[in-house]
C-alpha positions in Angstrom: 0.0 0.0 0.1 2.6 2.5 0.8 4.5 1.9 -2.4 1.5 2.2 -4.4 0.4 5.8 -2.5 3.0 8.4 -4.5 1.3 6.6 -7.5 -2.4 7.6 -6.3 -1.7 11.0 -5.4 0.2 11.5 -8.4 -2.8 10.6 -10.2 -5.4 12.5 -8.6 -5.0 15.2 -11.3 -5.4 13.0 -13.9 -8.0 11.1 -12.5 -9.7 14.8 -12.6 -9.2 15.2 -16.8 -10.1 11.5 -17.5 -13.3 11.8 -14.8 -14.3 15.4 -17.0 -13.9 13.6 -20.3 -16.0 10.3 -19.4 -18.6 12.8 -17.8 -18.7 15.1 -20.8 -19.7 11.5 -23.0 -15.9 12.1 -25.2 -15.5 7.8 -25.0 -17.4 5.1 -27.0 -16.0 2.5 -25.1 -17.4 0.7 -21.9 -14.1 -0.8 -21.2 -11.9 1.1 -18.8 -8.8 0.6 -20.7 -10.6 1.3 -24.3 -11.4 4.8 -22.8 -7.8 5.1 -21.6 -6.9 4.6 -25.4 -9.7 7.1 -26.3 -8.4 9.7 -23.7 -4.8 9.4 -25.6 -6.1 9.9 -29.2 -8.3 12.7 -27.9 -5.3 14.6 -26.7 -7.1 14.2 -23.0 -4.3 12.7 -21.7 -0.8 11.4 -22.4 0.6 8.0 -22.3 2.4 8.4 -19.3 -0.4 9.5 -17.8 -2.7 6.6 -19.1 0.0 4.2 -17.7 0.0 5.9 -14.4 -4.1 5.4 -14.3 -3.7 1.9 -15.1 -0.9 1.1 -12.9 -2.9 2.9 -10.2 -6.5 1.1 -11.1 -4.3 -2.3 -11.4 -2.6 -1.8 -7.9 -6.0 -0.5 -6.1 -7.4 -3.9 -7.5 -5.1 -6.1 -6.0 -4.7 -4.1 -2.8 -8.7 -5.0 -2.0 -8.6 -8.4 -3.7 -6.8 -9.9 -1.1 -9.6 -12.1 0.3 -10.7 -15.5 -1.6 -14.2 -17.2 -0.3 -15.2 -20.3 -2.1 -18.7 -20.0 -3.1 -20.1 -22.3 -1.4 -19.4 -20.4 2.0 -20.7 -16.9 0.4 -24.3 -19.1 -0.2 -27.3 -18.2 1.9 -28.7 -20.7 4.4 -32.0 -20.4 3.9 -33.2 -20.6 0.2 -36.0 -19.2 -1.4 -38.0 -22.2 -1.0 -37.9 -21.9 2.5 -38.7 -18.2 2.5 -41.6 -19.3 0.6 -42.7 -21.8 3.2 -42.4 -19.5 6.0 -44.8 -16.9 4.1 -47.3 -19.0 3.5 -47.6 -20.9 6.9 -47.6 -17.3 8.4 
C-alpha cells in the first residue's frame, strides 16, 4: 500500500481530467482500458498519464482483492423455497 501511495497522489489530477472527459461523453467504449486509449487519442491525457492511471487501477484492484472465498461459503443458509414456506405458513 505504501508503494502505491505516491502513484495514487500523482494520479489524482490526471483522474480529474479523465473523469471530466468521461462525464462529457467523450468516450464510446464501456471498458476502462479502451477509454484510456480513447483519452490518449483525443489528447485528454498523454500516454504516460494513461500508464499511470492503469498502474494505479491495477494496484488498487490487487490491494482490495486479497480475500478469496469459496462460492459455497457465500451461499445463503436459507433458500427461496424456505422463504416461501415461511411466508405460506404465516
